[in-house]
TORPA-123822 format. One record per residue (C-alpha): residue number from 1; residue in one letter; x, y, z. Coordinates in nm, 4 decimals. Layout:
// TORPA-123822
     k   r         xx         yy         zz
   NUM   a          X          Y          Z
...
This chain:
// TORPA-123822
     k   r         xx         yy         zz
     1   m    -5.9684     1.4449     3.4268
     2   t    -5.6628     1.2706     3.2960
     3   t    -5.5951     1.2809     2.9242
     4   e    -5.3309     1.0773     2.7455
     5   v    -5.0741     1.2670     2.5456
     6   r    -4.8240     1.1429     2.2903
     7   s    -4.4635     1.2500     2.2762
     8   l    -4.2195     1.1893     1.9959
     9   r    -3.9192     0.9649     2.0578
    10   e    -3.6371     0.9587     1.8035
    11   f    -3.4253     0.6495     1.7262
    12   k    -3.0769     0.7195     1.6060
    13   m    -2.8519     0.5186     1.3872
    14   p    -2.6538     0.3067     1.6504
    15   d    -2.2925     0.2057     1.6423
    16   v    -2.3417    -0.1551     1.5134
    17   g    -1.9678    -0.2324     1.5084
    18   e    -1.6357    -0.1133     1.6453
    19   g    -1.4956     0.1886     1.4725
    20   l    -1.7707     0.2421     1.2227
    21   t    -1.9080     0.5815     1.1540
    22   e    -2.1862     0.5261     0.9002
    23   a    -2.4284     0.2609     0.7629
    24   e    -2.6467     0.2287     0.4595
    25   i    -3.0225     0.1648     0.4968
    26   l    -3.0921    -0.1451     0.2970
    27   s    -3.4645    -0.1754     0.3584
    28   w    -3.7386    -0.0489     0.5752
    29   y    -3.9765    -0.2897     0.7394
    30   v    -4.2241    -0.0212     0.8550
    31   k    -4.3931     0.2911     0.7231
    32   p    -4.5508     0.6002     0.8820
    33   g    -4.8630     0.5110     1.0698
    34   d    -4.7473     0.1556     1.1564
    35   t    -4.7548     0.0456     1.5210
    36   v    -4.4246    -0.0869     1.6545
    37   t    -4.3350    -0.2564     1.9769
    38   d    -4.0226    -0.2602     2.1927
    39   g    -3.7666    -0.4863     2.0295
    40   q    -3.9407    -0.4958     1.6871
    41   v    -3.7030    -0.4968     1.3841
    42   v    -3.7748    -0.1839     1.1814
    43   c    -3.5014    -0.1795     0.9194
    44   e    -3.1947    -0.3538     0.7900
    45   v    -2.8626    -0.1641     0.7538
    46   e    -2.5300    -0.2500     0.6042
    47   t    -2.1922    -0.1437     0.7392
    48   a    -1.8506    -0.1943     0.6153
    49   k    -1.8472    -0.5226     0.8009
    50   a    -2.1894    -0.6763     0.7967
    51   a    -2.5666    -0.6413     0.7419
    52   v    -2.7616    -0.5930     1.0630
    53   e    -3.1307    -0.5656     1.1461
    54   l    -3.2101    -0.2855     1.3903
    55   p    -3.4770    -0.3198     1.6623
    56   i    -3.6609    -0.0194     1.7909
    57   p    -3.6230     0.0310     2.1690
    58   f    -3.9702     0.1655     2.2385
    59   t    -4.3419     0.1101     2.1629
    60   g    -4.5647     0.3499     1.9683
    61   v    -4.6781     0.4643     1.6194
    62   v    -4.4215     0.5423     1.3433
    63   e    -4.4380     0.9249     1.2823
    64   q    -4.1623     0.9743     1.0230
    65   l    -3.8869     0.8007     0.8348
    66   f    -3.6002     1.0444     0.7801
    67   f    -3.4051     0.8637     0.5107
    68   p    -3.5018     0.6519     0.2162
    69   e    -3.3648     0.3066     0.1289
    70   g    -3.0143     0.3258    -0.0129
    71   a    -2.9186     0.6374     0.1944
    72   t    -2.5821     0.6326     0.3864
    73   v    -2.6436     0.7740     0.7336
    74   d    -2.3901     0.8774     1.0005
    75   v    -2.3914     0.7000     1.3353
    76   g    -2.5869     0.9136     1.5799
    77   t    -2.8228     1.0643     1.3244
    78   v    -3.1997     1.0239     1.3759
    79   i    -3.3513     0.7802     1.1246
    80   i    -3.6986     0.7289     1.2573
    81   s    -3.9449     0.8997     1.5049
    82   v    -4.2167     0.7250     1.6967
    83   a    -4.5194     0.8818     1.8776
    84   v    -4.5128     0.7159     2.2220
    85   a    -4.8081     0.7285     2.4634
    86   g    -4.7118     0.9381     2.7652
    87   a    -4.8586     1.0537     3.0978
    88   a    -5.1276     1.3224     3.1486
    89   g    -5.0295     1.6794     3.0931
    90   a    -4.9603     1.9352     2.8198
    91   p    -4.8669     1.7948     2.4801
    92   a    -4.5023     1.7930     2.3923
    93   a    -4.3930     2.0141     2.1142
    94   p    -4.3314     1.8394     1.7765
    95   a    -3.9778     1.7126     1.7259
    96   a    -3.7516     1.9126     1.4878
    97   a    -3.5793     1.7554     1.1885
    98   p    -3.2461     1.5909     1.2883
    99   a    -2.9414     1.8091     1.2720
   100   p    -2.6004     1.6883     1.1500
   101   a    -2.4431     1.7765     1.4919
   102   a    -2.4926     1.5579     1.7932
   103   a    -2.8212     1.6319     1.9722
   104   p    -2.8098     1.7295     2.3474
   105   a    -2.9072     1.4766     2.5963
   106   e    -3.2767     1.4496     2.6636
   107   a    -3.4041     1.5755     2.9983
   108   a    -3.6527     1.2936     3.0255
   109   e    -3.5748     0.9197     3.0515
   110   p    -3.2432     0.8485     2.8640
   111   e    -3.2885     0.6515     2.5395
   112   r    -3.2089     0.2874     2.5825
   113   r    -2.9360     0.1598     2.3429
   114   e    -3.0048    -0.1701     2.1981
   115   v    -2.7360    -0.4392     2.2122
   116   l    -2.6371    -0.5208     1.8587
   117   v    -2.4237    -0.7902     1.6938
   118   g    -2.2600    -0.9025     2.0125
   119   y    -2.1544    -0.5647     2.1512
   120   g    -2.2906    -0.4362     2.4813
   121   p    -2.4519    -0.0979     2.5329
   122   r    -2.2138     0.1880     2.5633
   123   t    -2.2298     0.4206     2.8741
   124   g    -2.0549     0.7188     2.7126
   125   g    -2.0201     0.8936     2.3788
   126   s    -1.7473     0.7707     2.1424
   127   q    -1.5130     1.0067     1.9579
   128   r    -1.4844     0.9684     1.5834
   129   r    -1.3015     1.1507     1.3062
   130   a    -1.5165     1.4193     1.1618
   131   r    -1.6502     1.3495     0.8206
   132   r    -1.6326     1.5981     0.5384
   133   t    -1.9826     1.6829     0.4141
   134   t    -2.0609     1.8238     0.0703
   135   a    -2.4304     1.8499     0.0728
   136   a    -2.7162     1.9170     0.3163
   137   a    -2.8938     1.6467     0.5141
   138   p    -3.1470     1.4472     0.3044
   139   a    -3.5029     1.5616     0.3222
   140   p    -3.7330     1.3563     0.5530
   141   v    -3.9379     1.0738     0.3890
   142   v    -4.2891     1.1168     0.5201
   143   a    -4.4845     0.8631     0.3247
   144   p    -4.4069     0.5447     0.1372
   145   a    -4.4206     0.7004    -0.2019
   146   p    -4.2048     0.5938    -0.4880
   147   v    -3.8888     0.7880    -0.5376
   148   a    -3.6851     0.8388    -0.8508
   149   t    -3.3859     0.6115    -0.8889
   150   p    -3.0678     0.8026    -0.7777
   151   a    -2.7716     0.8203    -1.0020
   152   p    -2.5601     0.6326    -1.0542
   153   v    -2.7868     0.3383    -1.1404
   154   e    -2.6530     0.0082    -0.9972
   155   a    -2.8077    -0.2348    -1.2479
   156   p    -2.9955    -0.1369    -1.5599
   157   v    -3.2920    -0.3648    -1.6076
   158   p    -3.5150    -0.2281    -1.8838
   159   a    -3.8477    -0.3711    -1.7475
   160   a    -3.7870    -0.2830    -1.3756
   161   a    -4.0118    -0.0387    -1.2116
   162   p    -3.8879     0.2133    -0.9575
   163   a    -3.8813     0.0692    -0.6046
   164   p    -4.0732     0.2448    -0.3230
   165   a    -3.8687     0.4395    -0.0739
   166   v    -4.0183     0.2449     0.2196
   167   a    -4.1049    -0.1249     0.2273
   168   v    -4.4593    -0.2242     0.2911
   169   t    -4.4887    -0.4822     0.5697
   170   g    -4.8277    -0.6289     0.4832
   171   d    -4.7124    -0.8639     0.2028
   172   r    -4.3394    -0.8487     0.2508
   173   p    -4.1835    -1.1447     0.0696
   174   l    -3.9653    -1.3845     0.2713
   175   a    -3.5976    -1.3769     0.1822
   176   k    -3.2647    -1.3742     0.3693
   177   p    -3.0496    -1.0527     0.3718
   178   p    -2.8015    -1.1753     0.1090
   179   v    -3.0867    -1.2599    -0.1248
   180   r    -3.2450    -0.9148    -0.0742
   181   k    -2.9137    -0.7476    -0.1531
   182   l    -2.8793    -0.9599    -0.4680
   183   a    -3.2347    -0.8607    -0.5682
   184   k    -3.1491    -0.4964    -0.5176
   185   d    -2.8233    -0.5362    -0.7317
   186   l    -3.0213    -0.7013    -1.0118
   187   g    -3.3114    -0.4494    -0.9915
   188   i    -3.5665    -0.7296    -0.9193
   189   d    -3.8823    -0.6691    -0.7147
   190   l    -3.9052    -0.9621    -0.4702
   191   r    -4.2850    -0.9462    -0.4873
   192   a    -4.2631    -1.0518    -0.8542
   193   v    -4.0528    -1.3592    -0.7820
   194   t    -4.2006    -1.7094    -0.7254
   195   p    -4.0419    -1.8595    -0.4195
   196   t    -3.9263    -2.2280    -0.4104
   197   g    -3.7531    -2.2326    -0.0748
   198   p    -3.8944    -2.3869     0.2493
   199   d    -4.2002    -2.1946     0.3872
   200   g    -4.2137    -1.9753     0.0842
   201   v    -3.8637    -1.8255     0.1181
   202   i    -3.7143    -1.6749    -0.1970
   203   t    -3.3719    -1.8236    -0.2733
   204   r    -3.0837    -1.7044    -0.4828
   205   e    -3.1726    -1.9583    -0.7526
   206   d    -3.5298    -1.8044    -0.7658
   207   l    -3.3681    -1.4667    -0.8417
   208   h    -3.1497    -1.6005    -1.1152
   209   a    -3.4393    -1.7928    -1.2718
   210   h    -3.6606    -1.4768    -1.2586
   211   a    -3.3845    -1.2741    -1.4232
   212   a    -3.3228    -1.5335    -1.6878
   213   a    -3.6940    -1.5436    -1.7877
   214   a    -3.7320    -1.1573    -1.7845
   215   a    -3.4115    -1.0602    -1.9665
   216   a    -3.2720    -1.1366    -2.3050
   217   p    -3.0344    -1.4310    -2.3273
   218   a    -2.6906    -1.3420    -2.2123
   219   p    -2.3789    -1.4731    -2.3794
   220   a    -2.3042    -1.8213    -2.2669
   221   v    -2.0305    -1.8665    -2.0138
   222   t    -1.8149    -2.1783    -2.0378
   223   p    -1.8468    -2.3564    -1.7009
   224   v    -1.5384    -2.4449    -1.5086
   225   a    -1.4391    -2.8112    -1.5355
   226   e    -1.5976    -3.0084    -1.2632
   227   q    -1.3687    -3.0867    -0.9780
   228   a    -1.4061    -3.2280    -0.6245
   229   v    -1.3156    -2.9148    -0.4603
   230   e    -1.5566    -2.7400    -0.2249
   231   s    -1.5028    -2.3948    -0.0980
   232   a    -1.6108    -2.1168     0.1354
   233   v    -1.5961    -1.8798    -0.1586
   234   e    -1.9052    -1.7779    -0.3593
   235   p    -1.9082    -1.5650    -0.6666
   236   v    -1.9494    -1.1983    -0.6020
   237   t    -2.2620    -1.0616    -0.7697
   238   v    -2.1714    -0.7484    -0.9684
   239   p    -2.4084    -0.5608    -1.1966
   240   v    -2.3234    -0.6338    -1.5649
   241   a    -2.3691    -0.4041    -1.8591
   242   v    -2.6420    -0.4927    -2.1099
   243   p    -2.5073    -0.4634    -2.4772
   244   g    -2.6181    -0.1301    -2.6195
   245   a    -2.7401     0.0091    -2.2799
   246   g    -2.4227     0.2176    -2.2053
   247   d    -2.1972     0.2135    -1.8997
   248   v    -2.2847     0.0871    -1.5576
   249   r    -2.1669     0.2683    -1.2469
   250   v    -2.1562     0.0824    -0.9180
   251   p    -2.1230     0.2880    -0.5966
   252   i    -1.8319     0.1855    -0.3833
   253   k    -1.9607     0.1540    -0.0295
   254   g    -2.0053    -0.0832     0.2597
   255   v    -1.7976    -0.3969     0.2526
   256   r    -1.6532    -0.3249    -0.0939
   257   k    -1.5262     0.0182     0.0150
   258   a    -1.3677    -0.1229     0.3332
   259   t    -1.2065    -0.4126     0.1353
   260   a    -1.0625    -0.1705    -0.1284
   261   q    -0.9101     0.0508     0.1446
   262   a    -0.7651    -0.2507     0.3343
   263   m    -0.6131    -0.4021     0.0148
   264   v    -0.4529    -0.0786    -0.0853
   265   a    -0.3176    -0.0275     0.2582
   266   s    -0.1779    -0.3862     0.2705
   267   a    -0.0325    -0.3731    -0.0797
   268   f     0.1611    -0.0507    -0.0283
   269   t     0.2608    -0.1203     0.3357
   270   a     0.3794    -0.4803     0.3548
   271   p     0.6492    -0.5902     0.1056
   272   h     0.4829    -0.8943    -0.0563
   273   v     0.6754    -1.2056    -0.1754
   274   t     0.4876    -1.4968    -0.3303
   275   e     0.6192    -1.8509    -0.3834
   276   f     0.4599    -2.1253    -0.5796
   277   v     0.4659    -2.5138    -0.5644
   278   q     0.2911    -2.7854    -0.7540
   279   v     0.1697    -3.0658    -0.5417
   280   d     0.0433    -3.4221    -0.6159
   281   v    -0.2741    -3.4343    -0.4080
   282   t    -0.3976    -3.7729    -0.5355
   283   r    -0.3736    -3.9226    -0.1869
   284   t    -0.5427    -3.6102    -0.0276
   285   m    -0.8386    -3.6507    -0.2656
   286   k    -0.8656    -4.0216    -0.1849
   287   f    -0.8455    -3.9362     0.1881
   288   v    -1.1339    -3.6839     0.1401
   289   r    -1.3464    -3.9505    -0.0232
   290   r    -1.2651    -4.1966     0.2489
   291   l    -1.3602    -3.9513     0.5250
   292   k    -1.6898    -3.8775     0.3506
   293   e    -1.7847    -4.2425     0.2847
   294   n    -1.6881    -4.3690     0.6300
   295   g    -1.8153    -4.0712     0.8356
   296   e    -1.5062    -4.0914     1.0473
   297   l    -1.5380    -3.7287     1.1523
   298   g    -1.9083    -3.7385     1.2239
   299   r    -2.2270    -3.8120     1.0269
   300   d    -2.3237    -3.4508     0.9659
   301   v    -1.9702    -3.3084     0.9353
   302   r    -1.8823    -3.1474     0.5991
   303   v    -1.5608    -3.2904     0.4587
   304   s    -1.3712    -3.1156     0.1671
   305   p    -1.0210    -3.0748     0.0307
   306   l    -1.0290    -2.7257     0.1780
   307   l    -1.0519    -2.8853     0.5239
   308   l    -0.7311    -3.0779     0.4656
   309   v    -0.5501    -2.7759     0.3162
   310   a    -0.6464    -2.5810     0.6336
   311   k    -0.5222    -2.8615     0.8583
   312   a    -0.1971    -2.8827     0.6614
   313   l    -0.1410    -2.5074     0.6966
   314   l    -0.2113    -2.5274     1.0695
   315   t     0.0345    -2.8076     1.1109
   316   a     0.2960    -2.6233     0.9170
   317   v     0.2397    -2.3099     1.1272
   318   k     0.2832    -2.5333     1.4462
   319   r     0.6176    -2.6432     1.3197
   320   n     0.7181    -2.2947     1.1999
   321   p     0.5493    -2.0469     1.4452
   322   g     0.7405    -1.7455     1.3054
   323   i     0.4909    -1.7341     1.0103
   324   n     0.2079    -1.6643     1.2600
   325   a     0.3276    -1.3120     1.3270
   326   q     0.2443    -0.9436     1.3116
   327   w     0.4510    -0.6373     1.2506
   328   d     0.4207    -0.3713     1.5171
   329   e     0.5235    -0.0463     1.3542
   330   a     0.4888     0.1711     1.6680
   331   a     0.6990    -0.0527     1.8929
   332   q     0.9283    -0.1620     1.6087
   333   e     0.8774    -0.5263     1.7035
   334   i     0.7718    -0.8545     1.5528
   335   v     0.4832    -1.0130     1.7550
   336   i     0.4610    -1.3924     1.7350
   337   k     0.1000    -1.4639     1.8063
   338   g     0.0144    -1.7063     2.0763
   339   q    -0.2685    -1.8725     1.8949
   340   v    -0.3685    -1.9289     1.5269
   341   n    -0.6885    -1.7570     1.4157
   342   l    -0.7393    -1.9054     1.0688
   343   g    -0.9106    -1.6779     0.8197
   344   i    -1.1102    -1.8042     0.5216
   345   a    -1.1552    -1.5555     0.2391
   346   a    -1.5252    -1.5597     0.1385
   347   a    -1.6628    -1.3688    -0.1530
   348   t    -2.0295    -1.2752    -0.0802
   349   p    -2.2823    -1.0600    -0.2627
   350   r    -2.1729    -0.7703    -0.0439
   351   g    -1.8013    -0.8082    -0.1192
   352   l    -1.5001    -0.9965     0.0199
   353   i    -1.4894    -1.0803     0.3867
   354   v    -1.2392    -1.2854     0.5859
   355   p    -1.4014    -1.4396     0.8915
   356   n    -1.1680    -1.6484     1.0991
   357   i    -1.1847    -1.9558     1.3213
   358   k    -1.0508    -1.8678     1.6634
   359   d    -0.7671    -2.0775     1.8030
   360   a    -0.7929    -2.3078     1.5036
   361   g    -0.4448    -2.4509     1.5723
   362   a    -0.5716    -2.6198     1.8895
   363   k    -0.8597    -2.8054     1.7148
   364   t    -0.8741    -3.1611     1.6048
   365   l    -0.9556    -3.2432     1.2429
   366   s    -1.3223    -3.3142     1.3405
   367   a    -1.3555    -2.9943     1.5400
   368   l    -1.1972    -2.7963     1.2566
   369   a    -1.4413    -2.9418     1.0100
   370   v    -1.7350    -2.8351     1.2287
   371   s    -1.5962    -2.4850     1.2704
   372   l    -1.5273    -2.4501     0.9030
   373   g    -1.8777    -2.5604     0.8078
   374   e    -2.0331    -2.3137     1.0515
   375   l    -1.8150    -2.0290     0.9165
   376   v    -1.9047    -2.1053     0.5663
   377   d    -2.2803    -2.1300     0.6357
   378   t    -2.2737    -1.8022     0.8295
   379   a    -2.0915    -1.6150     0.5637
   380   r    -2.3207    -1.7317     0.2865
   381   q    -2.6253    -1.6190     0.4885
   382   g    -2.4706    -1.2739     0.5329
   383   k    -2.4722    -1.3079     0.9122
   384   t    -2.1008    -1.2941     0.9930
   385   a    -2.0599    -1.0760     1.3000
   386   p    -1.7879    -0.8056     1.3074
   387   g    -1.6106    -0.9895     1.5877
   388   d    -1.5649    -1.2897     1.3659
   389   m    -1.3702    -1.0889     1.1163
   390   q    -1.1220    -0.9445     1.3673
   391   g    -0.8048    -1.0910     1.5061
   392   g    -0.7028    -1.3110     1.2167
   393   t    -0.3453    -1.4267     1.2069
   394   v    -0.3112    -1.6281     0.8788
   395   t    -0.5575    -1.6814     0.5858
   396   i    -0.6507    -1.9237     0.3092
   397   t    -0.8132    -1.8168    -0.0199
   398   n    -0.9585    -2.0988    -0.2391
   399   v    -0.9304    -1.9694    -0.6022
   400   g    -0.9484    -2.3264    -0.7428
   401   v    -1.3334    -2.3216    -0.7197
   402   f    -1.3219    -2.0828    -1.0171
   403   g    -1.0938    -2.3129    -1.2149
   404   v    -0.7964    -2.0835    -1.1465
   405   d    -0.4583    -2.2576    -1.1054
   406   s    -0.2856    -2.0014    -0.8935
   407   g    -0.2341    -1.6289    -0.8195
   408   t    -0.0532    -1.3786    -0.5964
   409   p    -0.2874    -1.3154    -0.3126
   410   i    -0.2646    -0.9883    -0.1091
   411   l    -0.2151    -1.0156     0.2617
   412   n    -0.5044    -0.9552     0.4915
   413   p    -0.4030    -0.6430     0.6822
   414   g    -0.2068    -0.7227     0.9972
   415   e    -0.1232    -1.0724     0.9006
   416   a     0.2172    -1.2206     0.7786
   417   a     0.0967    -1.4857     0.5399
   418   i    -0.1905    -1.6010     0.3043
   419   l    -0.2128    -1.9297     0.1210
   420   a    -0.3903    -1.9613    -0.2252
   421   f    -0.5295    -2.3109    -0.3015
   422   g    -0.5578    -2.3647    -0.6745
   423   a    -0.7671    -2.5871    -0.8948
   424   v    -0.7116    -2.9698    -0.8730
   425   r    -0.6528    -3.1040    -1.2183
   426   e    -0.5646    -3.4431    -1.3571
   427   m    -0.2210    -3.4049    -1.5113
   428   p     0.0707    -3.6281    -1.6302
   429   w     0.3040    -3.6751    -1.3330
   430   v     0.6127    -3.8757    -1.2713
   431   h     0.5123    -4.1272    -0.9960
   432   k     0.7296    -4.4093    -0.8927
   433   g     0.9530    -4.3653    -1.2037
   434   k     0.6549    -4.3659    -1.4527
   435   v     0.4578    -4.0887    -1.6107
   436   v     0.0988    -4.1390    -1.5023
   437   p    -0.2123    -3.9334    -1.4576
   438   r    -0.2270    -3.7780    -1.1057
   439   q    -0.4368    -3.5148    -0.9379
   440   v    -0.2328    -3.1963    -0.9089
   441   t    -0.2801    -2.8535    -0.7627
   442   t    -0.0731    -2.5333    -0.7282
   443   l    -0.0241    -2.3644    -0.3959
   444   a     0.0878    -2.0002    -0.3671
   445   l     0.2110    -1.8502    -0.0371
   446   s     0.2398    -1.4715    -0.0078
   447   f     0.4117    -1.3389     0.2954
   448   d     0.5329    -1.0147     0.4531
   449   h     0.9074    -0.9951     0.3793
   450   r     0.9654    -0.7600     0.6740
   451   l     0.9217    -1.0412     0.9189
   452   v     0.9240    -1.3604     0.7055
   453   d     1.2373    -1.4290     0.5055
   454   g     1.2772    -1.6605     0.2142
   455   e     1.3874    -1.9579     0.4250
   456   l     1.0935    -1.9486     0.6594
   457   g     0.8417    -1.8923     0.3826
   458   s     0.9820    -2.1736     0.1804
   459   k     0.9861    -2.4088     0.4764
   460   v     0.6229    -2.3437     0.5454
   461   l     0.5133    -2.3923     0.1890
   462   a     0.7232    -2.7174     0.1639
   463   d     0.5696    -2.8513     0.4808
   464   i     0.2167    -2.7826     0.3442
   465   a     0.3012    -2.9551     0.0213
   466   g     0.4542    -3.2504     0.1964
   467   i     0.1472    -3.3045     0.4159
   468   l    -0.0919    -3.2887     0.1193
   469   e     0.1158    -3.5418    -0.0641
   470   h     0.0958    -3.7744     0.2351
   471   p    -0.2145    -3.6739     0.4294
   472   k    -0.1852    -3.9526     0.6792
   473   r     0.0753    -3.7270     0.8494
   474   l    -0.2283    -3.5202     0.9625
   475   i    -0.3212    -3.8013     1.1945
   476   t     0.0367    -3.8407     1.3260
   477   w     0.0785    -3.4723     1.3944
   478   g    -0.2775    -3.4140     1.5167
């Protein structure tokens, strides 16, 4: 007589991006006892580059979750075990708790590695720098019971109840990953929020409305003067201290940790020089309005001043290709890049990211507008793939959306220049021999003085300013 037995299969934290060694578990979508199928998403994790949903590569019943939400787990560590129906025979021995060291290869069928965020399955093991550990591996989470909030506390919300370690899938609220992250930062239970988005999806505005209704009124913030400048940049959500509630400590991990390390490396490796110029962009703002009203670039194409600034920078790079360069320390060479991959600095709830438009210099104004719109939408949804943040050659950061006139931007590591686009303001300006109100902005260009001298940096900045003063040159120069 044939009897069905069950064997335990273990799913390890996969390598969801190049060079990454760990990931944080943002949320579990299953609990012990749930049935899962091959390809079903079981959890969402955050790396230093992006948030990714992980599918399970086999079918069975969830036996154990080894880490709670919020835990940072090394790549290759078992995070979940599943009881899988097997062939007749003696039952397999229960699986042991995961060890920090790499487990030996299974004698049975090799575990299939799921293809994630654009990277194919790997055929061999990867070598990584050993991480220093200071504590034993976390105890397994065997049931979806509430756990105490670990210190430090990210956001003190007096009325918030402790969140369960494992999410329940029966009535899981609908929300996009950035919104879930924002809810976690604010200490809001999504099940208590009234959704207003399509198909019952909870939006960022729903969270803010819920927080405003539940908390005491916060000090009013004077809004930035309205201006016709759109941007890829969104405010970064940071937990704020409540008066009288004491200090707030925010763990540095994920995207914020990677950004901090990159900025320190850039600031203390490349000698930065920043130049500034004020520009009369009245004609540019009129050109933007004309393109919007006439739909010259396409009916559904998003047109903004940032688009014309990007095109002006690309045109200046075409005329001065030395600015699109990289310093090769090992070879002691300056590498002039063959194409321009235009980065757009975007502040997201997870931190600063710089996705880039590949070969942006070869795009027409219309194609550039489409690519810019797609980049912005993807970044705001928290779905930017790691590959979209690699290989940038020059970057724009739009600080004007915050009402800031200018700044000294730090170079994105490996790039030679970054342009800061400031607020557009109506100011008195000498135009055709008379002082009249004009729309003016300040541009700041930081560059690596090892490979960009003052002459080249000044020529690039002057070219950008000249194009924005007379934007019809964009049509002449492509």
